[in-house]
C-alpha positions in Angstrom: 0.0 0.0 0.0 1.0 3.6 -0.5 -0.5 7.0 0.2 1.6 9.6 -1.7 2.4 9.2 -5.4 5.1 11.2 -7.2 4.1 11.8 -10.8 7.4 11.6 -12.7 6.1 13.4 -15.9 4.7 16.6 -17.3 1.9 17.7 -19.6 -1.5 16.1 -20.0 -0.4 12.7 -18.6 0.6 14.3 -15.3 -2.9 15.7 -15.0 -4.4 12.4 -16.0 -2.5 10.6 -13.3 -3.3 13.2 -10.7 -7.0 12.8 -11.4 -6.8 9.0 -10.9 -4.9 9.6 -7.6 -7.6 11.9 -6.4 -10.3 9.3 -7.3 -8.6 6.8 -5.1 -7.9 9.2 -2.3 -4.2 9.3 -2.8 -1.9 12.4 -2.3 0.1 13.5 -5.3 3.5 15.2 -5.8 4.3 17.0 -9.0 7.8 17.5 -10.5 8.8 20.1 -13.0 11.7 21.6 -14.9 12.4 25.3 -14.8 10.7 25.6 -18.2 7.5 24.1 -16.7 7.1 26.3 -13.6 3.7 27.4 -14.9 2.5 23.8 -15.5 -1.2 23.3 -14.9 -1.0 20.2 -12.8 1.3 22.0 -10.3 -1.8 24.0 -9.2 -3.5 20.9 -7.9 -0.8 18.7 -6.4 -0.1 18.4 -2.7 3.5 19.3 -3.2 5.8 20.2 -6.1 9.5 19.8 -6.5 11.8 21.3 -9.2 14.0 18.5 -10.7 16.3 20.6 -12.9 16.8 22.9 -15.9 14.7 22.7 -19.1 16.8 20.0 -20.9 15.1 16.6 -20.4 18.4 14.9 -19.6 18.9 17.3 -16.7 15.4 17.0 -15.3 12.7 14.5 -16.4 15.3 11.9 -17.5 17.6 12.4 -14.5 17.0 9.4 -12.3 18.9 10.8 -9.4 16.9 14.0 -9.4 13.6 12.2 -9.6 14.5 9.8 -6.7 15.7 12.8 -4.8 12.3 14.6 -5.3 10.6 11.5 -4.0 12.7 11.6 -0.9 12.2 15.3 -0.3 8.4 15.0 -0.7 8.2 11.7 1.3 6.4 10.0 -1.6 6.1 6.3 -1.3 5.3 5.5 -4.9 6.2 6.8 -8.4 4.1 6.8 -11.5 6.2 7.4 -14.6 3.4 8.1 -17.1 4.6 7.6 -20.7 7.9 8.7 -22.4 10.8 9.9 -20.4 11.7 7.2 -17.8 8.5 5.2 -18.2 10.2 2.2 -19.8 13.6 2.6 -18.2 14.4 -0.6 -16.2 17.2 1.2 -14.4 14.7 3.7 -13.1 12.3 1.0 -12.1 15.1 -0.7 -10.1 16.2 2.6 -8.6 12.6 3.1 -7.3 12.6 -0.4 -5.7 16.1 0.1 -4.3 14.9 3.3 -2.6 11.8 1.7 -1.1 9.4 3.3 -3.6 6.6 1.4 -5.3 7.1 1.7 -9.1 3.6 1.9 -10.6 4.3 -0.3 -13.6 5.7 -3.7 -14.5 8.7 -5.4 -13.0 12.1 -4.2 -14.3 12.9 -7.6 -15.7 9.8 -7.6 -17.9 10.5 -4.1 -19.0 14.1 -4.9 -19.9 13.0 -8.0 -21.9 10.4 -6.1 -23.9 12.7 -3.1 -24.3 15.0 -5.2 -26.4 12.9 -5.6 -29.6 14.9 -8.5 -30.9 14.6 -10.4 -27.6 10.9 -9.5 -27.4 10.4 -11.0 -30.9 12.0 -14.3 -29.8 10.1 -14.4 -26.6 6.7 -13.8 -28.3 7.5 -16.4 -31.0 8.2 -18.9 -28.2 4.8 -18.0 -26.6 3.0 -18.8 -29.8 2.4 -15.1 -30.8 2.9 -14.7 -34.6 6.0 -12.6 -35.6 7.1 -11.4 -39.0 9.8 -13.4 -40.7 13.2 -11.9 -39.9 16.5 -12.3 -38.1 17.5 -11.2 -34.6 21.2 -11.8 -34.6 23.2 -9.4 -32.3 26.1 -9.1 -34.8 24.3 -8.5 -38.1 27.0 -7.5 -40.6 26.5 -6.5 -44.2 27.0 -9.9 -45.8 24.6 -11.6 -43.4 22.1 -8.8 -43.7 22.1 -9.1 -47.5 21.7 -12.9 -47.3 18.8 -12.6 -44.9 17.1 -9.8 -47.0 17.4 -11.9 -50.2 15.7 -14.8 -48.4 13.0 -12.6 -47.0 12.5 -10.7 -50.2 12.5 -6.9 -50.4 11.4 -4.6 -49.0 12.7 -5.3 -45.5 12.9 -3.2 -42.4 16.1 -2.5 -40.4 15.3 -1.9 -36.8 17.3 -1.0 -33.7 16.8 -3.6 -31.0 16.5 -1.0 -28.3 14.5 1.4 -30.5 11.1 3.0 -30.0 9.0 6.0 -30.8 9.5 5.5 -34.5 13.3 6.0 -34.2 16.0 3.7 -35.3 14.2 2.1 -38.3 14.6 2.2 -42.0 12.7 0.7 -44.9 15.0 -0.6 -47.7 13.8 -1.7 -51.1 16.9 -3.3 -52.7 20.4 -4.5 -51.9 22.1 -1.1 -52.6 19.7 0.7 -50.2 20.4 -1.9 -47.6 24.2 -1.4 -47.9 23.8 2.4 -47.5 21.2 2.2 -44.7 22.9 -0.4 -42.5 25.6 1.9 -41.1 23.2 4.8 -40.8 20.7 2.8 -38.7 23.5 1.5 -36.5 24.8 5.0 -35.9 21.4 6.3 -35.1 20.8 3.4 -32.7 24.1 4.0 -31.0 23.4 7.7 -30.6 19.8 7.4 -29.5 19.8 4.1 -27.6 23.4 3.4 -26.7 23.6 0.2 -28.7 24.3 -0.7 -32.3 22.3 -4.0 -32.1 19.8 -4.2 -35.0 17.6 -6.8 -36.6 15.9 -7.3 -39.9 12.3 -8.3 -40.6 10.0 -8.4 -43.6 8.3 -5.1 -44.4 4.5 -5.2 -45.1 3.7 -2.5 -47.7 0.1 -1.9 -46.7 -0.1 -3.0 -43.1 -2.3 -1.6 -40.4 -1.0 -0.8 -36.9 -3.5 -2.4 -34.5 -2.7 -2.7 -30.8 -4.2 -4.7 -27.9 -4.6 -3.1 -24.5 -3.9 -5.5 -21.6 -4.2 -5.4 -17.9 -2.3 -7.7 -15.6 -2.1 -8.0 -11.8 0.4 -9.4 -9.3 -1.5 -12.7 -9.0 -0.9 -13.7 -12.6 -4.3 -12.6 -14.0 -4.3 -11.0 -17.4 -7.2 -9.7 -19.5 -7.4 -7.7 -22.7 -9.6 -4.6 -23.4 -9.8 -5.0 -27.1 -7.9 -3.2 -29.8 -7.1 0.3 -31.0 -6.5 1.3 -34.6 -3.4 3.4 -34.9 -2.5 3.5 -38.6 -2.9 7.2 -39.1 0.7 8.2 -38.7 3.5 10.3 -40.2 7.1 9.3 -39.7 5.9 6.5 -37.5 4.2 8.9 -35.1 0.5 8.4 -34.4 -1.9 11.2 -35.2 -5.3 9.7 -34.8 -6.5 6.5 -33.0 -9.9 4.9 -33.0 -11.5 1.9 -31.3 -12.7 -0.6 -32.4 -10.7 -0.9 -35.6 -12.8 -0.8 -38.8 -10.6 -3.8 -40.0 -11.0 -6.1 -37.0 -13.9 -8.6 -36.7 -15.1 -10.0 -33.4 -13.4 -13.3 -34.3 -10.1 -11.6 -35.1 -10.3 -9.5 -32.0 -10.7 -12.6 -29.9 -7.6 -14.2 -31.6 -5.5 -11.1 -31.2 -6.6 -10.8 -27.6 -5.8 -14.4 -26.8 -2.3 -14.0 -28.4 -1.7 -10.9 -26.2 -2.7 -12.7 -23.1 -0.3 -15.6 -24.0 2.5 -13.2 -24.5 1.8 -11.4 -21.3 1.8 -14.6 -19.3 5.1 -15.6 -20.9 6.8 -12.6 -19.3 4.8 -12.5 -16.1 3.4 -9.1 -16.9 1.5 -7.4 -14.1 0.4 -3.9 -15.1 -1.2 -2.0 -17.9 0.6 -2.6 -21.3 0.0 -2.7 -25.0 0.8 -5.3 -27.7 1.4 -3.5 -30.9 0.6 -5.6 -33.9 0.8 -5.3 -37.7 -2.3 -6.5 -39.6 -1.8 -7.4 -43.3 -4.4 -7.1 -46.1 -5.4 -10.8 -45.6 -6.2 -10.4 -41.9 -3.0 -12.0 -40.6 -1.5 -10.3 -37.6 2.1 -10.2 -36.3 3.7 -9.0 -33.1 5.6 -5.7 -33.6 6.5 -4.6 -30.1 5.3 -4.3 -26.5 4.8 -1.0 -24.6 5.3 -1.6 -20.9 3.4 1.5 -19.8 0.2 3.4 -20.2 -0.2 4.6 -23.8 -0.9 8.2 -25.0 -4.0 6.8 -26.7 -5.4 4.9 -23.7 -8.6 7.2 -23.5 -10.2 5.6 -26.6 -10.2 2.3 -24.9 -11.6 3.9 -21.7 -14.4 5.5 -23.7 -15.6 2.2 -25.2 -15.1 0.0 -22.1 -15.9 2.4 -19.3 -12.7 1.2 -17.5 -10.3 3.7 -15.9 -6.9 2.2 -17.0 -4.8 4.5 -14.9 -6.9 3.8 -11.8 -6.5 0.1 -12.5 -2.7 0.6 -12.7 -2.7 2.3 -9.3 -5.0 -0.3 -7.6 -2.8 -3.1 -8.9 0.3 -1.4 -7.6 -1.4 -1.1 -4.2 -1.8 -4.9 -4.1 -5.5 -5.1 -4.9 -6.6 -8.1 -7.0 -8.0 -7.2 -10.3 -11.8 -6.9 -10.0 -12.4 -7.6 -13.7 -12.7 -10.8 -15.7 -12.5 -11.2 -19.4 -16.3 -11.7 -19.7 -16.8 -8.3 -18.0 -15.2 -6.5 -21.0 -17.8 -5.2 -23.5 -17.1 -2.9 -26.4 -19.7 -0.1 -26.4 -19.9 2.1 -29.5 -17.0 3.8 -31.1 -14.3 6.2 -29.9 -11.9 8.4 -31.8 -8.9 10.4 -30.6 -7.2 13.3 -32.4 -3.8 14.4 -31.2 -3.9 18.2 -31.3 -0.2 19.0 -31.8 1.5 22.4 -32.1 2.6 21.6 -35.6 2.1 23.0 -39.1 1.2 20.1 -41.5 1.8 22.4 -44.5 5.4 22.5 -43.5 6.0 18.8 -43.0 4.6 18.9 -39.5 7.1 21.4 -38.2 6.7 22.1 -34.5 5.3 25.6 -33.7 6.2 26.6 -30.1 5.0 29.9 -28.8 2.3 31.5 -26.5 -1.3 30.3 -26.7 -3.2 33.6 -27.2 -6.6 32.1 -27.2 -7.8 28.7 -25.9 -11.4 27.6 -26.1 -11.9 23.8 -26.0 -15.0 22.1 -27.3 -17.7 20.6 -25.2 -21.0 18.7 -25.3 -22.1 15.1 -24.7 -19.5 12.4 -25.4 -16.6 14.9 -25.8 -13.4 14.6 -23.7 -10.4 16.9 -23.8 -7.2 15.7 -22.0 -4.9 18.7 -21.9 -2.5 20.7 -19.8 -2.9 23.9 -21.8 -4.7 27.2 -21.1 -4.8 30.7 -22.5 -1.4 32.3 -22.0 0.4 29.0 -21.7 3.9 28.9 -23.3 4.4 25.9 -25.6 8.0 25.1 -25.0 10.4 23.9 -27.8 12.1 21.7 -25.2 9.4 19.0 -25.2 7.0 17.2 -27.5 4.4 19.2 -29.3 1.2 17.6 -27.9 -1.2 20.3 -26.7 -4.3 18.1 -26.2 -6.0 14.9 -26.9 -9.5 15.3 -28.2 -11.6 12.2 -27.7 -15.2 11.5 -28.6 -17.6 8.6 -28.4 -20.5 7.7 -30.6 -23.0 4.8 -31.0 -21.1 3.8 -34.1 -18.2 5.0 -36.2 -20.3 7.3 -38.4 -21.7 9.1 -35.3 -18.3 9.3 -33.6 -16.7 10.9 -36.7 -19.6 13.4 -36.9 -19.1 14.4 -33.2 -15.4 14.6 -33.8 -15.8 16.9 -36.8 -18.1 19.2 -34.8 -15.7 19.2 -31.8 -12.7 20.1 -34.1 -14.6 23.0 -35.6 -15.4 24.3 -32.1 -11.9 24.0 -30.8 -10.3 27.5 -30.9 -6.5 27.8 -30.5 -4.7 31.0 -31.5 -1.0 31.9 -31.2 0.4 28.6 -32.5 -0.3 26.5 -35.5 -2.1 23.2 -34.7 -3.1 20.0 -36.5 -6.8 20.9 -36.3 -7.0 21.7 -40.1 -5.2 18.4 -40.8 -7.7 16.4 -38.8 -10.7 18.2 -40.5 -9.2 17.4 -43.9 -8.6 13.8 -42.8 -12.2 13.3 -41.6 -13.4 14.5 -45.0 -11.3 12.0 -47.0 -13.3 9.3 -48.7 -10.7 6.6 -48.0 -10.6 7.5 -44.3 -14.4 7.6 -44.2 -14.4 4.1 -45.7 -11.9 2.9 -43.1 -9.5 2.0 -46.0 -6.1 3.2 -44.8 -2.7 1.8 -43.6 0.4 3.1 -41.8 1.9 4.7 -45.0 -1.4 6.2 -46.2 -1.0 9.7 -44.8 2.5 10.1 -46.5 1.7 8.2 -49.7 -1.9 8.9 -50.5 -3.5 11.7 -48.5 -1.4 14.6 -49.7 
């Protein structure tokens, strides 16, 4: 059990965790960098601690500073949110070593799933489908060429420790592979501290579909259905919806069962997400596992009525999961648009600045998860997410109609945002038909 949770994050997820803490009667501690002294969640926490200067490496990614903040504030648990230290096994171990409850999975499971090559092997051993590929730790040019020839081009080169769309490259022939191999290794070394890479077959028109799971410390695991995440640019998600227009109830059951098998194989005991690739023939393949709460978790909350963050907290407090698989029902359709401070006319260039006007939408079945307000300074130091706009409808058609109205109501002045992009997206015939894939925005929309 614990009573005071340090929220080791910023932005909208810090507020989201704070609300879940309040719901369960828990005290909350906020941390902030000097660039975030005006952060909205700091107005509502029981205590706040500055953890360093604006640079993430000196503040939100500084394990020593975060642990120190927990000691100063007398917190007895830490919630990492997403990004920053959320999937850092060293941080999870540091929390445990300092008698802090880490609200997330065990460090061992995190380390295993953080290595994408080892995760592939583990999932294959658990009977979860994986794409054909090779996971050798010492993948040199001659071996890579041989493997690629056997797989057939195109292939994907991926950093074993990669994530967030970084450390991967699609190659279409042998010459591209020869050029790309040292580049991906260098990027992997710079971003993740390891040159280890692997190859796998690239699917040209795949969909990105993920399964939300919940596990507890008693070995129980359930799934909450899928989220469709194929609307992306540069491997970064822009819109998510649930359920997926490409997933039948039978396929949902098979994907969910595979995710539960994979979770059991690693003894997973928290909220997590299996990211899958779905091909044009309805075959699915494990891509990676996110050992944390996802940015897009609200769409699942909207169609299931389950508070995923509260479930995380209750599990970390030692409570048995009060849900069974048969309790999970998909109700209607939900959509989430990420409202980023970006200009999609300039290749999604970030647009930091001062928010001069901020009027969020409202009405039945409309949810806005945000940390912004009029006068807020959008910092260039962090990601460009301003808000997550989530709506719920009785079906996909109604949900999209509600989303369109909500986007039209949303007034943000002072910085460019992706609202015009999302309105254009919702009017696209292919999107309306649910006929899209992970490369569709870049290849077909513009």
